[in-house]
N, C-alpha and C positions, 0 to 999 in steps of 0.2 A: 528438440525442445530447447528453448533459450535458458541461459543460466541466470542466476540472481544478479540484479544490477550491482554495480560497484557502490561503495558508500557515498561518494559525492553526488550520486544520482537520486538519492532519497530526499523527499521533502517532508517536513513535519506539518501535520494538520494545524490550521490556525485555531481550531476548537480545542486543541489539547491544552491541558493545564500543566502546572508545575509538577504534579505527581504522576502523570502518565501521558504518554504521547503515542499517537498513531502515525507511522511513516508510510508514505506511498511513493512508488517509483513505477516507471513504465519503460518498455523497450521498443514500442511501436506495435507489438503484437499482444503483449500481456501486460496486466497491471498487477503489481505486487504490493501486499500490505503486510506490515509487521509492527510489533510492539517494540518501542524503543528500549524497553527494559529487558526484553528477551528477543534478541535479534536473530537467534538461530531458527525460530519458527517463522516461516513466511507463507502467506496465502497467495495463490495466483488466480487471477480471473482473466477470462477473455474480455474484450471491450463490450460486447453485448451483455454479458453477465454483470460486469461492473456497472454499467448504465442502469440495469434493472435494480441492482442492489441499492444504488444511490437514490433512485426514484422511490423505492420502498421505504427509505429512511426519512423522507420528507414529510 
């Protein structure tokens, strides 16, 4: 299993406000999501699962 991406690979959501941010990174196989205020907890998704999640949020 791949490790968590390095800090320079994370991007902040353009929808995040000043009080809270969601950061996303990917390594080619998995998509990682974390809260910028609590970077120790990271969710991992395969690309098909990530795509379904994004479609369900629209």
